[in-house]
N, C-alpha and C positions, 0 to 999 in steps of 0.2 A: 504493500500500500504506500502511495506517496505521502509525504508529511502533510498533516492537516494544519492549515493556517488558522490562526486565531481570528476572531471577528475584527473588522476594520474599525469599528467604533472604539473609543477609549474606555476600555473595560475597568481600568484601575486608575485612581488618582495619582499614585506614585509607585514606581517599580525600582528594583535593584538589579543591575546587570553584573553578574559574577563571572569575570574573565578567568580562564584557566589555560586550556590548551588551544587558545584561539586569539592570540595577541595581535589583533588587527581590527580596524573599523569596517573596511569594505567587505561585502559579501559574508557577513557574520550572521548566522541563522538566529541565535539567541538575542543578539543585539537588535536585529531587525524586528523581531516579535516584541521585544520590550518597548522599542520606540513606537511601534505601530499600535500598541494596546494600552499604553500608559500616557497620561498627560505630562508626567514628569519622570525622568529616568536618571538615577544616580549610578555610578559605576565603581566597582571594587575589584581589587586583586589581592589575594592573601598568599604571602610566602608561608606555606604551611609547615609548621615546625615538625609535624609528624613525618613529612617527606624529607625536609632539609637536615634535621638533626643527625641522622645516620651517615650523611654524606661527608666525604673529605672536605676539609676547610678550603681547599683550592679546587673548585669544580667549575669547569668551563660552562656547563649548562646553566648554573645559577647566574654566572656573569652574563651569558647570552640573554637569559630572561630579564635580568635587571636592565641591560642596555635597551632591550626591546620595549620594556615598560616605559622608559624615559620617552621614547618616540611615541608610544601609544598615548601617554598622558598629554604630551604636547598637541597631538592631533585632536584629542577630545576637547582640549581647551580652545583650539581654533574653532571648533564646532559649537562652543557654548557650554561645554561640560567640563569635567576633570576626572581624575582617577584617584580614588582613595586606595592607598596601599597599606596593608597591615602585615605584621609579622606575628603570627599566632597559630593556634590550632584551628584549622578552617572549620571543622564541624561545630566548634563552639562559637567562633567569631562571627560567622555569617548570620546565625540566628540572633545573636546579640545586636549586631549592627543593623539588621533588618528591623528589629523592634525599635531600636533607638532612633532610626531615621524615619520611622513611621511609614514603612512601605507595606503594600498589600500583596505584593508578589515578587518573587525572586526568579530571575531568568538565567539559565546557564546552558552550555552545550554539553551533552552527555559524554561520559567516559565509561567504557565497559570493562575496565580492569577491576578485578575483584575488590581490591582495597578502595578504589574510587566508588564502587557501587555501595560498599558498606558505609563509607563516609557520607554519601549522598542520602542513604536511607536514614541515617541519624539526623542529618540536616533537615530532611523532609519532615521527620517526626517533631523536631524541635520547632520548626516553623509552624507546623499545623497546630501545635499547642498554643501558639500565639495568634492563631487565625490568619496565618500568612501562607500563600500557595507557592509551591516550587514547580516551575515549568522547565523541562529539559528538552533539548532539540538535537537532531543529528547534524553534525557539522564537520566531523573529523574524517568521514568517509563518504563515498558516493552511495553505497548500499551497506547496511549493517543488519545484525540480528536476523530477523526472519524475512527480509526483503528479497533474498535470492535463495529459493529452496527447490527441492526436487518436485516432480509432479505428485509425489506422495506427501508432500509437505514437510519433508525431513531436510535438515541442513546437509549441505554437501560436505564430503570429507576427502574428496580428491579434486585437485585444482583444475584439471583440464575441462571436465564437464561444468564445474562452477564458472569458469571463464566464459564458456559458450553461453550459459544462461545469463551471466552478467552482461555480456555484450548484447544479447537479444533483448534484454530488458531496458537497456540504456536508451534514453531519448532526450530531447531538448529540455523537458520538464526537470529532469534530475540534474541538469547542468546549468540551469538558469540561476544567475546570481541574485542574491538578496539585496535590493536597493536601499541600503541603510541610510545613505546621505539624504535621501528624499524625506526622511522623517526625523532628521537630526535636531529639529527645533524643539524636540521633547527633552533633549539633554539638559541637565541641571547641575550647576556646580554645587559641591557639598557645602554644608554649613562651615563657617570659619574654623570651628574647633577640629574639623576633619581635614583641613587643607594643609598639606605638607609636601615637599618634594619627594620623589621616589627615593627611598633610603639607599645609602651607599652599601657596598658589599660589607664593609667593616661594621656597619650598624646592624646587619643581620648575622654577624659572626663569620663572615667569609673573607677570603683574601683574593686579590687580583691574580689572574692567570696569564698565560701567553696568548689569550684570545685575540688581543689587538694585533699580534704579529702574524696571525693566521689569515688565510684568504677566506674568511667566513664573515661577511657583513651581517649585521643584526637588524632586527625589526622588519616591518613590512617593506620599507624601501630597499633593504638588503635582499629580501626574498624576491622582490620584483626585478632587481638588477641581475640576480643570478638566473632567473627565469629568462630574461631578455637575452642574456649571454647564451644560455642553453638553446634557446629557440633558433639561434643562428647556425647551430650545428646538430640539431636534433635528428636531421636526416641521416647522419652518420652514426647515430647512437648504437644501432644493432651490431655494427662492426667494432666501433671504437671502445665500447663499454668494457670489453674484456682485457684491455691492455692498461695496466696500472701506471705506466709512464706517459700515457696519452691523456689529454683533457677530454675524456669521453663521457663520464657521468654528469648528471645535472647538478650535483652537490646540494640538492634541495632537501635532503633528508631531515636536517635539524629544523628547517623552516616548516616542513610538514609536521614534524613532531610537536612544535609549539604554536602551530597555526598562524605563523606570520605570512603565510600564503594560503590561498583558498584551493583546496583540492578540486573543487568544481571547475575553477578556472583552468587549472593544469590539465585535468582530464578532458575538458571541453576542447582545448587547443589540440591535444594529442589525438583525440577521437576524430576531429575534423580533418587533420592532416592524414591520419591513417585511412580515412575514407577516400582520400585523393591518391592513395597508393604509396604513401611514405612509410617504408618499412621500419625506419628508425623510430618514428613516432608510434607506430603500432607496437614495437617492442617495448618502448617506454610505458605505453598505456598498459601493457601486460604487467609491468612492475607495479603499477597502481592497483591493478586487479589483485595481485598477490597480497598487497597490503590489506585490502578489504577482506580477502579470503581468511587471512590470519586473525583479523579482528572478529569475524563471525565464528571462527573456530574457538577463540577464547571465550566468547559470549556463551556458546553452547556447551563448551567443555572446560569450565574454569579449573578443573583439576590440573590441567597442564601448567597453570601458574603456580602450582604448589609442588613442583618437583616430580610430577607423575608423567610417565611416557604416554603419549596418545595411544600407542599400541601396548597394552598392559604387559604382554609377554616380555617386552624389552626392559622392563624393570628388573628382570631376573639376570640381566647380563652381569657377568663377574668382572667388574673393572679392577684395575690395579689399585692397591691401597698401600699405605705404609710409607716409610722414609724414602725408599727409592722412588715411589710414585710422586711423593711430594717434591723430590729433587727434579724429576722430569717436568712437573708442572711449573716449578720455579724457572727452569730453563726456557720453557715455552713462553711464560709471561715476560721474561726479560729479553727474549729474542736471542737465546744462546743455545739453539738446538743443533747448530751445525749445518742446517739446510737454509741457504741464503734467502730464498723467496719467503719462507716462513719467518725468518728472523727480521727481514726488512719490513714485512707487514706488521709484525709486532712492534717494531721501532716506530712505524707510522702511527699506530694507535696510541702508543705511549707518549709520543711527542705532540700529537695534534688532536687526539680524540676522534680521529676519522680513520676508517680503513676502507680501501677499495672493495667493492662488492665481491668480485671474484676471489680476492684474497681472503675475505671472510669465510668463503667456502673451503679454500685451501687450508687455512690454519685450523678450522674446525674439524675437518677431516683428519688432519695430522694429529690433533689432540686425541680424538676418539679412536682412530683406526691405526695410527702409527705408534702412539704412546700408550694406547689402551686405557685412557683416563676417562672418567665420567663426564659426559657432555655438560652436566649441571655446573661443573667447575668453570668451564669456559663460558657458559651462559652468564654466570655471576660476574666473571671478569669483564665481559663486554658490557654488562649492565652498569658497572661502575665507571667504565672508561669511555664509552661511546657518547659523543655529543648528541647523536640522533637516536639514542636508546629508546626503543618502543617495546614494551613488554610482549605484545602479540607477535610482532615481527621477529624479535630476538629469539623468543622461545621457539617459534615456528622454524626459523632458520637453523637453530642448533639441533632441533629434533630431525629436521631434514638431513642434516649432515651425519647424524648418528644412526639414521635409518629407523628411528623409533617414532617418527611423526606420522601425520595423517595422510600424507601423499604416499602412494604405493611405490616407494623407491627401493631398488634392490640393495640388499645389505652388502653385496659384493662390489658396489660402487665405491672405490677407494682412490682418492686422488694421489697421483704420484707427484711429490713436490718438485722433483727434478724435471720431469717432462712438462709439468705445468709452467715451470720457470722458462724452459727452453722455448715453449710455444708462445707464451704471453708476455715475456720480457726478453725477447731473443738477443738483444744487444746489451742486456744487463743494466739498462739505464736506471730502472727503479731500484735495483739492488745497490748500485753505486751511490745513489742519492742517500740511502739510509744506512749503508754499510761501507763507509769510505775506506776502511781498512782493506777492502777487497777491490778497490777501484782499478788497480793496475793489472788485475788478472785479465786474461783474454776472454773474449765472448764465449769461447768454447768451454772453458773450465770454470767460469765464474758461477755457474749454476750448481756445480758439485766440486768444490775446491779440493776435496780429498782425492780426486782423480788427476790432479795436476802433478807433474813431475817435481822432484825436489828443486831442480834448477828453476822451473817456472815459479814455484812458491817463493824461492829466495829472491828472484828478480822482482817479484811483485811486493816483497816485504811482508809476506803472509807467513805467520808461524802457527800452524795448526796446533790447537791445545794451549796456545798462548794468547795472541791478539785476535784469534778467531777459533771457536771451538771445533773439535772433531764431532762428527754426527753422533747424537745421543742414542740413536737406534739405526739398525739396518732396515731400510724400507721393505725390501723383499721378504726378509724374515718376519718383520712386523705384520706384513700383509697376510702371511700364512697363519700367524697366530690369531689375527682378527677373523679370518674366515672360519677357523675352528671355533672361536668364541661365539660367533653369530650363528653358526650352524646348529649349535645346541638349542639356542633360543628359537630359531626358525622351526626346528623339529617340534618343539613344544607348542608353538603358535599354530602350526599346520595341524597337529593332532587335535587341538582344542576346537578347530573349525570342522 
């Protein structure tokens, strides 16, 4: 069912717009409905202590949010409103603030992560006790929950048929932007006691990061600039996206995560171009479909957010544990595995909070199927370090890599880190950028330095086991161990069916 629009008449004297993963004015579903149905609208963002307190004190995502809020607040002021920013426990603060500001309804865009749903349920209850209504809207995806289901009404669990149904359902209605600015005269600046600049990082207990040195502009203007840049090369995306040394991806992940761009706008452009035969745009649109797919998987199967394999039999896999396993995990985290493409990818995420999408698959496969380590350890590491961390996509990606996920992927798909390197970084440009100690090796041996002759190593200044590690595992041997490990689980799974 398409989203139901509220009545055009001003239903409420005053409403409160609660910004969360939607840090923009334009094409914002909840803001549109608030402006359309309230005579006056106040706006708030809460730095939620429940989310922030466990994070490291230098977190690029917090800085990204803070910088984006500065822009959002300025834009709201230009339109006649402003942004109240609080540092508190959101489930307590929203109800208190709504009551204090004498609003009759709170508007926000929904979030289907289990923790967010639990928070919103508490907020809804607290607001109801005060006679205040909570309205939530779809804004983070094109389709979610039960909008794309099988003919039997069940959620899809395999991507390809889901994508076919997704594309068949897509039409102009679902891509139509919400014209928020046409109703902006309802915006109201907060009372004097609630007016204050967006707090600094230090005021909420955080420290500046290297965000300013990275090519990651913040706010809606930053998202727009990145999309305009990507639009000029989207036709090459299907080929360029696989090469980490090439500017192939859109780099819009963090903007989609925090809603500084509208997914409707992005999908609309990609869909239109794909209809004109643009293979690059069609491939990128497919990535947006994957995003929706994982969101609806999380909504229907929340157990995956609690460390459970989508395919229960795979919870029986015997992963390596103990000191040796911990040492292997530490080597993976620090980019000290001895496999250059893996190590360069880990250096990229550690230095920037970003990792190229193909490399996410390579390092995930390496962790699970070369090192024999539990995918949940890698999932947690990415959750802490990725700027664009999204629970649904991160969990889905890691379960895909470990073959425990919802899509029917063969357990014997094991990425070879050397052949992946030779194919997708043939000249070693990406490796040289992040592992300068290997820069003088030839293109032939840089993908596997242990195959270089002593003369080659000495000429390049590489000392295996010293300034660059020897491989922590033999890939061929590790592959055989993985096939044996998974064969046991596959037998159990097949027997259960």
